[in-house]
C-alpha positions in Angstrom: -21.0 -3.2 -0.3 -22.6 -5.7 -3.2 -19.9 -8.3 -3.6 -19.9 -10.8 -6.4 -18.6 -14.2 -5.7 -16.2 -16.3 -7.7 -18.7 -18.8 -10.2 -16.3 -20.7 -11.7 -17.3 -22.8 -14.7 -18.6 -26.4 -13.8 -20.0 -28.0 -17.3 -22.1 -31.0 -15.3 -22.7 -28.8 -12.7 -26.1 -26.7 -12.1 -25.3 -23.3 -10.5 -26.4 -19.5 -10.7 -24.1 -16.4 -9.8 -23.6 -15.9 -6.0 -23.2 -12.8 -3.6 -21.8 -11.1 -0.6 -23.9 -8.4 0.9 -22.6 -6.2 3.1 -23.7 -3.5 5.4 -22.3 -1.3 8.6 -25.4 -1.2 10.8 -25.6 1.2 14.0 -26.3 -1.2 17.0 -25.7 -0.3 20.8 -22.4 -1.9 20.9 -21.4 0.4 18.3 -20.8 0.0 14.4 -21.1 -3.2 13.4 -20.7 -5.2 10.4 -23.2 -7.9 8.9 -22.7 -9.8 6.3 -24.9 -12.3 4.1 -24.8 -14.7 1.6 -26.0 -18.1 0.0 -23.4 -19.7 -1.5 -23.2 -22.9 -4.6 -25.6 -25.7 -3.7 -24.2 -28.4 -6.2 -20.8 -27.7 -6.2 -18.4 -28.2 -3.2 -15.4 -26.4 -5.9 -17.4 -23.5 -6.0 -18.4 -23.1 -2.2 -14.8 -23.3 -1.9 -13.6 -20.7 -4.1 -16.6 -18.4 -2.9 -15.8 -18.8 0.6 -11.9 -17.9 -0.5 -13.5 -14.8 -1.4 -15.6 -14.2 1.7 -12.4 -14.6 3.8 -10.1 -11.8 1.4 -13.2 -9.4 1.7 -13.1 -9.9 5.8 -9.6 -9.0 5.7 -9.4 -6.4 3.2 -12.0 -4.8 5.7 -9.8 -5.1 8.3 -7.1 -3.8 6.6 -9.7 -0.7 5.8 -10.7 -0.7 9.7 -7.1 -0.1 10.4 -6.2 2.4 8.1 -6.7 6.5 8.8 -8.2 7.7 6.3 -6.7 11.0 4.3 -7.6 14.5 4.6 -8.6 14.1 0.7 -11.2 11.6 1.7 -13.4 13.6 4.2 -16.7 13.5 2.0 -17.2 13.5 -1.7 -16.3 10.9 -4.0 -13.6 10.0 -2.0 -15.2 9.2 1.6 -14.2 6.6 3.5 -17.3 4.4 5.2 -15.9 2.5 8.0 -16.0 -1.0 8.0 -15.3 -2.5 11.3 -13.2 -5.6 11.6 -15.5 -7.2 14.0 -18.0 -8.5 12.0 -21.2 -11.3 11.8 -21.8 -13.8 9.1 -24.7 -15.1 8.4 -26.9 -17.0 5.4 -28.0 -20.4 3.7 -23.8 -21.9 3.3 -25.4 -25.1 1.8 -23.5 -27.4 3.9 -23.6 -29.2 7.0 -21.6 -28.6 10.1 -19.8 -31.6 9.4 -18.2 -30.3 5.6 -14.8 -29.0 5.1 -16.4 -25.8 4.0 -17.0 -25.0 7.1 -13.4 -25.8 9.0 -12.1 -23.8 5.7 -14.3 -21.0 6.9 -13.1 -21.1 10.5 -9.9 -21.4 9.9 -7.2 -18.7 11.4 -6.2 -15.4 8.7 -2.4 -15.2 8.1 -2.4 -11.5 8.6 -4.1 -11.7 11.8 -7.8 -10.4 11.4 -10.3 -11.5 13.7 -11.3 -15.1 12.6 -14.9 -16.3 12.6 -16.4 -18.1 15.1 -19.7 -20.5 15.0 -21.9 -18.8 16.9 -24.0 -22.1 17.9 -20.6 -23.5 19.1 -20.0 -20.6 21.2 -23.0 -20.5 23.1 -23.9 -24.6 22.7 -20.2 -26.3 23.1 -20.4 -29.8 22.5 -23.6 -29.8 20.9 -24.9 -30.7 17.2 -26.6 -28.3 15.3 -30.0 -27.7 15.0 -31.6 -28.6 12.0 -32.2 -25.9 9.5 -33.5 -27.7 6.3 -35.5 -30.4 6.1 -37.7 -30.2 9.1 -40.6 -29.6 7.2 -40.7 -31.7 3.4 -38.3 -30.6 0.8 -37.1 -32.5 -2.0 -33.2 -32.0 -1.7 -32.1 -33.6 1.3 -33.4 -37.2 2.7 -32.6 -35.9 6.5 -33.2 -32.7 8.2 -29.7 -31.0 8.5 -28.4 -27.6 9.4 -27.4 -25.6 6.4 -27.5 -22.1 7.6 -25.0 -20.5 10.2 -24.4 -17.2 12.1 -20.9 -16.7 11.9 -19.4 -13.6 14.4 -15.5 -12.6 15.0 -13.9 -13.4 18.3 -14.6 -9.6 19.6 -18.2 -10.2 19.2 -18.5 -14.3 20.8 -18.1 -12.7 24.2 -21.1 -10.5 23.6 -23.7 -13.7 22.0 -26.7 -13.5 24.6 -28.9 -16.2 22.4 -28.8 -17.8 19.3 -31.7 -20.2 18.0 -33.7 -21.5 15.1 -37.7 -20.8 14.4 -38.9 -24.6 13.6 -42.5 -23.6 13.3 -42.5 -21.8 10.3 -43.3 -23.1 6.7 -42.4 -19.6 4.6 -39.4 -21.1 3.0 -37.6 -24.4 2.6 -35.2 -23.4 5.5 -35.5 -22.5 8.7 -35.1 -19.0 10.0 -31.9 -18.5 12.3 -31.1 -15.6 14.7 -28.8 -14.7 17.0 -28.5 -12.0 20.4 -26.0 -9.7 21.0 -25.4 -8.1 24.2 
């Protein structure tokens, strides 16, 4: 699935259309819903609106996961593909680990859907996030920061085995982040 994220107009802030890509992959632990995004950089209001949309899409997927497909939806144009409730969300969030947007993303869901946990915090409780931007010279941050995150739903948190950042590569203005699930 390719979801357009909200793009509220802000005349004084440069911005661009942002998306969330959602895919279900077959893993040893079963079907896994993986989402990736690149949130707005210049506008906190746009990021907050985009996070609200991501949370709504997650709630929608959880509702679809709990729904039993109808006979008419077996094959053809009405076929319903699985969207597991347990999911991984990753990407360039364009906010530091101390930002209110992070807390917004991690907030509990009113409908009981599995909430997101920060993979770094699960494996490294109490430790500051490792920087993912500004390690190598870039023109938009004054000091190294963590802008790139991996969030997992509660059911996947116990399956996290490792989380890392490739600090050596200079292929991008951000450093690659990865997780290993067991």
